[in-house]
C-alpha positions as CSV (number, residue, x, y, z in Angstrom):
1,M,0.0,0.0,0.0
2,R,1.4,3.4,-1.0
3,L,1.4,5.9,1.9
4,N,2.6,8.6,-0.6
5,D,4.7,8.8,-3.7
6,D,7.9,7.8,-1.8
7,V,6.8,5.5,1.1
8,E,5.2,2.1,0.7
9,L,3.7,0.1,3.5
10,G,4.3,-3.7,3.1
11,D,1.2,-5.7,2.1
12,G,0.5,-7.5,5.4
13,S,4.1,-6.9,6.5
14,P,5.6,-4.6,9.2
15,I,8.3,-3.5,6.7
16,I,8.3,-0.3,4.8
17,Y,10.0,0.7,1.6
18,I,11.3,4.2,0.9
19,R,11.8,4.6,-2.8
20,S,14.1,7.7,-2.9
21,L,16.5,6.0,-0.4
22,S,16.3,2.5,-2.0
23,L,15.8,1.4,1.7
24,I,13.6,-1.0,3.6
25,A,13.0,-0.4,7.3
26,C,11.6,-2.4,10.2
27,A,11.8,-2.2,14.0
28,D,11.6,-4.3,17.2
29,L,12.9,-7.7,16.2
30,H,13.7,-8.9,19.8
31,L,16.0,-11.6,18.7
32,G,16.6,-14.3,21.3
33,Y,13.1,-14.0,22.7
34,E,12.2,-17.7,23.0
35,G,15.6,-18.5,24.6
36,V,15.3,-15.8,27.2
37,L,11.8,-16.9,28.2
38,A,13.0,-20.5,28.4
39,K,15.4,-19.5,31.2
40,E,12.3,-18.3,33.1
41,G,10.4,-21.5,32.5
42,V,8.2,-20.3,29.6
43,F,8.7,-22.4,26.5
44,L,7.6,-21.2,23.1
45,P,8.3,-22.7,19.6
46,K,11.5,-21.2,18.2
47,Y,9.9,-19.3,15.3
48,N,10.8,-15.7,15.7
49,L,14.1,-15.6,13.7
50,S,12.8,-17.6,10.8
51,F,9.6,-15.4,10.6
52,I,11.8,-12.3,10.6
53,E,14.1,-13.6,7.9
54,N,11.1,-14.7,5.7
55,E,9.5,-11.2,6.0
56,I,12.8,-9.5,5.1
57,K,13.6,-11.9,2.3
58,R,10.1,-11.2,0.8
59,A,10.7,-7.5,1.0
60,I,14.2,-7.7,-0.5
61,E,12.9,-9.8,-3.4
62,R,10.0,-7.4,-4.0
63,Y,11.8,-4.1,-3.7
64,K,15.4,-4.9,-4.4
65,P,16.7,-2.3,-1.9
66,K,20.3,-1.2,-1.6
67,Q,20.0,-0.8,2.2
68,I,18.0,-2.0,5.2
69,L,17.6,0.0,8.4
70,I,16.5,-1.6,11.7
71,D,15.0,1.0,13.9
72,G,15.8,-0.3,17.3
73,D,15.4,-3.3,19.6
74,I,17.1,-5.9,17.5
75,K,17.6,-8.0,20.6
76,N,15.3,-8.7,23.5
77,E,16.9,-8.4,27.0
78,F,17.6,-5.0,28.6
79,S,20.5,-5.4,31.0
80,K,22.1,-8.7,30.1
81,V,23.4,-10.5,27.0
82,Y,22.2,-14.0,26.7
83,V,24.0,-16.5,24.4
84,E,20.7,-17.1,22.6
85,E,20.5,-13.4,21.7
86,F,24.2,-13.4,20.6
87,N,23.8,-16.5,18.4
88,E,20.6,-15.3,16.8
89,F,22.2,-11.9,16.1
90,M,25.1,-13.6,14.5
91,D,22.9,-15.8,12.3
92,F,20.7,-12.8,11.4
93,M,23.7,-10.7,10.3
94,K,25.0,-13.6,8.2
95,F,21.6,-13.8,6.6
96,L,21.6,-10.0,5.7
97,N,25.2,-10.2,4.4
98,Y,24.1,-12.9,1.9
99,Y,21.9,-10.3,0.2
100,K,24.7,-7.8,0.1
101,V,22.6,-4.9,1.3
102,K,24.0,-2.0,3.4
103,V,22.9,-2.6,7.0
104,I,22.0,0.3,9.3
105,L,21.1,-0.2,13.0
106,V,19.6,2.5,15.2
107,K,20.1,1.3,18.7
108,G,17.1,1.0,21.0
109,N,16.8,0.6,24.7
110,H,17.3,-3.2,24.4
111,D,20.5,-3.1,22.3
112,N,23.3,-3.1,24.9
113,F,25.9,-5.3,23.3
114,I,25.8,-4.9,19.5
115,D,28.6,-2.3,19.4
116,R,31.3,-4.9,19.6
117,L,30.0,-6.7,16.4
118,K,30.1,-3.6,14.2
119,E,33.5,-4.2,12.9
120,P,33.2,-8.0,12.1
121,F,30.0,-7.5,10.1
122,G,30.6,-4.0,8.8
123,F,27.2,-2.5,9.6
124,E,26.6,1.2,10.5
125,M,25.2,1.9,13.9
126,Y,23.7,5.0,15.5
127,K,22.5,5.7,19.0
128,Q,18.8,6.4,19.2
129,E,18.4,8.3,15.9
130,H,19.8,8.7,12.4
131,L,19.0,11.2,9.7
132,I,19.0,10.2,6.0
133,K,18.0,13.1,3.7
134,N,14.5,14.2,4.8
135,Y,13.9,11.1,7.0
136,L,14.7,11.0,10.7
137,F,14.7,7.5,12.1
138,F,14.6,7.2,15.9
139,H,13.6,4.4,18.2
140,G,11.1,6.2,20.4
141,E,11.8,5.8,24.1
142,E,13.4,9.2,23.8
143,L,12.5,12.3,21.8
144,P,14.9,12.9,18.9
145,K,17.5,15.5,19.5
146,S,17.8,16.5,15.9
147,K,15.4,19.2,14.6
148,K,16.1,18.2,11.0
149,G,14.0,16.0,8.8
150,N,10.3,16.5,8.0
151,F,9.4,12.8,8.0
152,L,9.9,11.0,11.4
153,I,9.9,7.2,11.6
154,M,10.0,5.3,14.9
155,G,9.3,1.9,16.5
156,H,9.2,1.0,20.2
157,I,5.4,1.2,20.6
158,H,4.4,-2.1,19.0
159,P,1.1,-0.5,17.9
160,A,-2.0,-2.7,17.4
161,I,-5.7,-2.2,17.0
162,A,-8.0,-4.3,19.2
163,I,-11.3,-5.4,17.7
164,Y,-14.0,-6.9,19.9
165,N,-17.2,-8.8,19.4
166,A,-19.5,-10.4,22.0
167,I,-17.2,-13.4,22.4
168,T,-13.6,-12.7,21.3
169,K,-11.0,-10.0,20.9
170,E,-8.7,-9.8,17.9
171,K,-5.5,-7.7,17.8
172,L,-4.2,-6.4,14.5
173,R,-0.7,-4.9,14.3
174,C,-0.7,-1.6,12.6
175,F,1.3,1.3,11.3
176,L,0.4,4.7,12.8
177,Y,0.6,7.8,10.6
178,G,0.0,11.5,11.2
179,R,1.2,15.0,11.0
180,F,2.3,17.6,13.7
181,N,4.1,20.9,13.6
182,G,4.6,20.6,9.8
183,K,6.2,17.2,10.0
184,E,5.0,13.7,9.2
185,I,5.4,10.7,11.6
186,L,5.1,7.0,10.9
187,I,5.2,4.5,13.8
188,L,6.2,1.0,12.7
189,P,4.6,-2.2,14.1
190,A,7.0,-4.7,15.7
191,L,8.6,-7.3,13.3
192,S,8.9,-9.8,16.2
193,Y,6.6,-12.7,15.7
194,Y,5.7,-12.8,19.4
195,A,5.1,-9.0,19.9
196,E,1.3,-8.9,19.9
197,G,1.3,-5.1,20.3
198,V,-0.1,-2.4,22.5
199,E,-3.8,-1.6,21.9
200,V,-3.6,2.0,20.9
201,N,-7.3,2.3,20.7
202,N,-7.7,1.3,24.3
203,L,-7.7,4.5,26.4
204,A,-6.7,2.5,29.5
205,N,-3.2,2.3,28.0
206,N,-1.4,5.5,28.9
207,L,0.7,5.8,25.8
208,N,2.7,8.9,27.0
209,E,4.2,6.6,29.6
210,I,5.5,4.4,26.8
211,S,6.9,7.1,24.7
212,P,7.3,10.9,25.2
213,I,6.3,11.5,21.6
214,F,2.7,11.3,22.8
215,N,3.3,14.4,25.0
216,I,3.7,16.5,21.8
217,I,1.3,14.8,19.5
218,D,-2.3,13.6,20.0
219,F,-2.3,9.9,19.3
220,R,-6.1,10.0,18.7
221,E,-5.5,12.0,15.5
222,L,-3.1,9.3,14.1
223,E,-4.4,7.1,11.3
224,A,-4.1,3.3,11.6
225,Y,-3.0,1.0,8.7
226,C,-3.6,-2.6,9.9
227,L,-1.8,-5.7,8.8
228,G,-4.1,-8.3,7.2
229,E,-3.4,-11.5,5.3
230,D,-1.1,-10.3,2.5
231,E,-2.7,-6.8,2.6
232,T,-2.6,-3.6,4.6
233,L,-5.9,-2.0,5.4
234,Y,-6.8,1.6,6.3
235,F,-8.8,1.7,9.5
236,G,-9.1,5.5,9.9
237,K,-8.2,7.7,12.8
238,I,-7.7,6.3,16.3
239,K,-10.3,8.6,17.8
240,D,-12.9,6.8,15.8
241,L,-11.7,3.4,17.0
242,V,-11.4,4.0,20.8
243,F,-13.3,2.0,23.4
């Protein structure tokens, strides 16, 4: 789905393509997730890495980009480095190197060890934010320091729309898009298979406690583009979806 002439939202995928940059971007992979939970006695099928690689492979084959940007939280744990995270990160970088695309990492609040692997794998790495032409990528747990860029792209939130009926609740991951102070902003859904997402249309979730961006923009004015089965669907503004 085209957001505008330059930005395309993946069809049913949390990945975007920016034509003028020949770049695909995604956020919140949380590699090592199953391994970290297993240490706490919670056992899940080991599916996250293969899901991520399949989604990126599909985007690379479709768009043939020259570069990929990961907008924070490539790993899962905050304060420690588990061997499961390290191994999955190594495997993931080898996967990206196979496609010979330039790799750019914007560090998020979970990414506390990847600096040491920059040289062996040759990727670019930036703390919290990175400006490419008119696009300012930042993870989202902090406000960007740069005042440059008229199109802001962030992750961190894991946005989703909750849909209810009398019996069940369904959560759909979504992109959030809007404008403020003459700028555009796009919030990416998590690429992690296991990140169900934060229900942004549930007013009980205090979003400004999750990211300070919601202290300067009204999330209810943002538009939701939800991920369906091989398609991305426009759901309208959050204020019309709240419960």
